[in-house]
C-alpha atoms as one frame of an Amber mdcrd trajectory, in Angstrom:
protein
  11.118  31.210  35.201   8.152  32.041  32.913   4.515  31.320  33.943   4.048
  28.337  31.696   3.761  24.808  32.839   5.547  22.578  30.506   3.456  19.393
  31.266   0.191  21.096  30.843   1.262  22.672  27.465   2.394  19.174  26.384
  -0.840  17.637  27.451  -2.853  20.559  25.770  -0.953  20.010  22.361  -1.540
  16.247  22.618  -5.221  16.709  23.200  -5.680  18.978  20.293  -4.240  16.163
  17.798  -6.657  13.950  16.009  -7.317  10.585  18.103  -6.755   8.484  14.827
  -3.109   9.576  14.946  -2.378   7.279  17.849  -4.137   4.377  16.532  -1.550
   1.995  15.011  -3.807  -0.223  13.092  -5.688   2.292  10.986  -4.682   0.538
   7.737  -5.847  -2.990   7.245  -4.364  -5.061   4.472  -7.284  -6.242   2.337
  -7.605 -10.040   2.033  -7.562 -11.163  -1.551 -10.293 -13.220  -2.892  -8.791
 -15.772  -5.510 -10.290 -18.461  -7.671  -8.762 -20.909  -9.912 -10.694 -21.506
 -13.323  -8.922 -24.089 -15.389  -5.361 -23.093 -15.778  -6.088 -19.532 -14.777
  -6.047 -17.732 -11.341  -8.211 -14.802 -10.767  -8.038 -12.136  -8.226 -11.820
 -11.257  -7.879 -11.187  -8.184  -5.763  -8.414  -6.579  -7.643 -10.267  -3.130
  -7.933 -10.843  -3.169  -4.299  -6.908  -3.636  -3.764  -6.070  -0.905  -6.255
  -8.569   1.612  -4.477  -7.336   0.665  -0.937  -3.736   1.075  -1.998  -4.506
   4.291  -4.032  -2.423   3.188  -6.880  -2.682   2.759 -10.600  -4.109  -0.586
 -11.494  -1.403  -1.282 -14.182   1.481  -0.504 -11.633   0.000  -3.210  -9.220
  -0.624  -5.488 -12.260   2.838  -5.180 -13.714   4.349  -5.807 -10.276   2.262
  -9.026  -9.651   3.107 -10.236 -13.034   6.900  -9.856 -12.624   6.667 -11.380
  -9.222   4.525 -14.363 -10.370   6.439 -14.689 -13.707   3.516 -15.076 -15.703
   1.236 -13.175 -17.963  -2.121 -11.765 -17.407  -4.558  -8.884 -17.668  -7.359
  -6.957 -16.177 -10.896  -7.907 -16.961 -13.378  -5.532 -15.365 -12.863  -5.466
 -11.636 -10.724  -8.610 -11.445  -7.250  -9.564 -12.625  -6.629 -12.838 -14.548
  -3.322 -14.768 -14.397  -2.090 -17.523 -16.470  -1.319 -20.491 -14.229  -2.477
 -21.923 -10.987  -1.311 -19.874  -7.861  -2.208 -20.418  -4.174  -4.047 -17.888
  -1.943  -0.909 -17.655   0.188   1.447 -17.072  -2.620  -0.629 -14.270  -4.150
  -1.377 -12.742  -0.593   2.428 -12.725  -0.073   3.126 -10.964  -3.311   0.241
  -8.325  -2.600   1.894  -7.751   1.064   5.300  -7.348  -0.697   3.836  -4.735
  -3.030   2.317  -2.810  -0.050   5.580  -2.962   1.809   7.507  -1.409  -1.175
   5.069   1.067  -2.710   2.278   1.718  -0.185   3.486   1.778   3.403   5.916
   4.550   4.612   9.228   3.138   5.762   9.112   5.644   8.573   5.693   5.833
  10.024   4.155   2.721   8.537   1.124   4.616   7.276  -0.458   4.277   3.933
  -0.845   7.884   3.261   1.748   7.947   0.476   2.046   8.987  -3.220   4.576
   7.957  -5.781   6.382  10.875  -7.252   9.007  11.280  -9.981  11.728  13.778
  -9.763  14.109  13.661 -12.797  14.462   9.864 -13.481  14.022   8.703  -9.817
  10.682   7.734  -8.307  10.055   8.542  -4.692   7.523   7.265  -2.049   6.450
  10.454  -0.302   4.398  10.324   2.946   1.627  12.796   3.308   1.332  11.960
   7.209   5.128  12.411   8.191   6.757  14.153   5.278   9.223  11.394   4.688
  10.603  10.889   1.060  12.279   7.659   0.078  13.535   6.525  -3.368  11.771
   3.319  -4.677  12.744   1.104  -7.610  10.890   1.575 -10.692   8.661  -1.116
 -11.864
């Protein structure tokens, strides 16, 4: 038998890892800020959502337009949608986007990028290395 203590080596390896690796709630879903003006709904912090998700603003906008079955555009740091939509309805759609295009299905971390290989898009996790096909929106 060798002179190595497995438990001690395991403890040493765990101690050398970054502490935030074991924190499950590192990613906090941003709360959207909506306002209804006439027959339009505005997401006031749209740019903040885009920056938190690290995604292209047009990708998020296209997804939301499809889910909400409406038209809209980006004006400055906010998104404008035709129609009146409740806060909860929009927050659910943003959560659906995060689940499909931001959070890793394996480790649930937001450290992902969207890559294209051939004609297929993948969600690649920089934290755990997983790669999952995603639908093209």
